[in-house]
Each structure stands twice: as structure tokens, then as C-alpha cells.
C-alpha positions in Angstrom: -5.7 -35.3 -29.2 -2.9 -33.0 -29.2 0.1 -32.7 -31.2 2.4 -32.6 -28.3 1.1 -36.0 -26.9 2.5 -37.8 -30.2 5.9 -37.7 -28.5 4.6 -39.9 -25.8 3.1 -42.9 -28.0 6.2 -42.7 -30.5 8.2 -46.0 -29.8 11.5 -44.8 -27.5 14.2 -46.4 -29.3 17.3 -44.9 -27.6 19.5 -41.9 -28.3 22.1 -44.3 -30.1 19.5 -45.6 -32.8 18.3 -42.1 -33.4 22.0 -40.9 -33.9 22.9 -43.9 -36.2 19.9 -43.3 -38.3 20.8 -39.5 -38.5 24.3 -40.0 -39.6 23.5 -42.7 -42.1 20.7 -40.1 -43.5 23.5 -37.5 -43.7 25.8 -40.1 -45.3 23.4 -41.3 -47.6 22.9 -37.3 -48.5 26.4 -36.7 -48.6 27.2 -39.7 -51.1 24.5 -38.7 -53.4 25.8 -35.0 -53.7 28.7 -36.5 -55.3 27.1 -39.3 -57.1 25.0 -37.0 -59.4 22.6 -35.2 -57.0 24.5 -32.1 -57.2 24.3 -32.3 -61.3 20.4 -33.0 -60.8 20.0 -30.4 -58.2 17.0 -28.7 -60.1 15.2 -31.7 -60.7 15.7 -33.3 -57.2 14.5 -29.9 -55.6 11.5 -30.0 -58.1 10.5 -33.6 -56.9 10.8 -33.1 -53.3 9.0 -29.9 -53.2 6.4 -31.0 -55.5 5.6 -34.5 -53.4 5.8 -32.4 -49.8 3.2 -29.8 -51.3 1.1 -32.9 -52.5 1.7 -34.5 -49.2 0.6 -31.5 -47.4 -2.8 -31.1 -49.6 -3.8 -34.8 -48.9 -3.0 -34.8 -45.4 -6.6 -33.5 -44.0 -8.0 -36.0 -46.7 -5.3 -38.7 -44.8 -7.0 -37.1 -41.2 -10.5 -37.5 -42.4 -10.0 -41.6 -43.7 -8.2 -42.1 -40.2 -10.9 -40.9 -37.9 -13.5 -42.6 -40.1 -11.5 -46.2 -39.2 -10.6 -44.8 -35.5 -7.0 -44.8 -36.3 -6.7 -41.1 -35.3 -8.0 -42.0 -31.6 -5.1 -43.7 -30.3 -1.4 -42.6 -30.2 -0.3 -45.9 -32.2 -2.8 -45.1 -34.4 -1.5 -41.5 -35.0 2.0 -43.1 -35.7 1.2 -45.2 -38.1 -0.7 -42.4 -39.9 2.0 -40.5 -40.1 4.6 -43.3 -41.0 2.6 -43.9 -44.0 2.3 -40.8 -44.9 6.0 -40.1 -44.6 6.3 -43.6 -46.6 3.8 -41.8 -49.2 5.6 -38.7 -49.8 9.1 -40.7 -50.2 7.7 -43.0 -52.8 5.9 -39.9 -54.5 9.5 -37.9 -54.6 11.0 -40.9 -55.9 8.5 -41.5 -58.8 8.5 -37.8 -59.5 12.2 -37.7 -59.8 12.4 -40.7 -62.0 9.7 -39.3 -64.2 11.6 -36.4 -64.9 15.1 -38.1 -65.5 13.5 -41.1 -67.2 10.7 -39.8 -69.4 11.8 -36.6 -70.1 14.9 -37.4 -71.5 13.2 -40.6 -73.8 10.7 -37.9 -75.4 13.7 -35.6 -76.1 13.1 -32.7 -74.0 16.0 -33.1 -71.7 18.5 -30.4 -72.2 21.5 -31.0 -74.4 25.1 -30.9 -72.6 
């Protein structure tokens, strides 16, 4: 199945829902900047880059697993697999950030301000 065909299987929620989700995402990003993400920008960037890299490296294994259980043979199956990988990378980035901010300060490796 070509990747261009995935758009045919993704549920069409309408432009209003997509625009509202985009506005909410931008609002969360902006509020995050003012509530501490700016002070921790290196930690946030490191967590996002590392989680994205790990997700990118894991994707071939996920594709093989999806093909094994015949999940990748349908558009719905591909949509489920992509959604699972998006959630996986988001949880991984959050976990990496928590490890960096909590664990490093607990062992005394945090920078002194």
C-alpha cells in the first residue's frame, strides 16, 4: 500500500475539528513556554529529539510486527499502527523529560543556579 493512500483511510473529522485541535496544540505550546519550558528548553529539546530518534529507529520493527499480524494490509490497520507509534513517541518523550528533570536533580547532577 502506498503512503499516499493513507489519507483515504484516515477518518475525515472536518476542517473545524482539525483547526480547533491545531489551535489547542499551539495554545498548549505557548502556555508551556511561559510556564517553564523556556527555562528547560535544552531538556525539552533533548527529550523530543531522543524520543523521535528512538521512534524512527523502532518503526521498521513496528512495521514488521504489523505485517506479521496482518495489520498493515488495511488502511485502518495502518492508521492504528501510526497512532500507536505517535502515542509511543509522546510517552517516551515525556518519560525522558521526567527522568532528566527529576532523576538528575535527585542525584545532585543538576546545575546550580
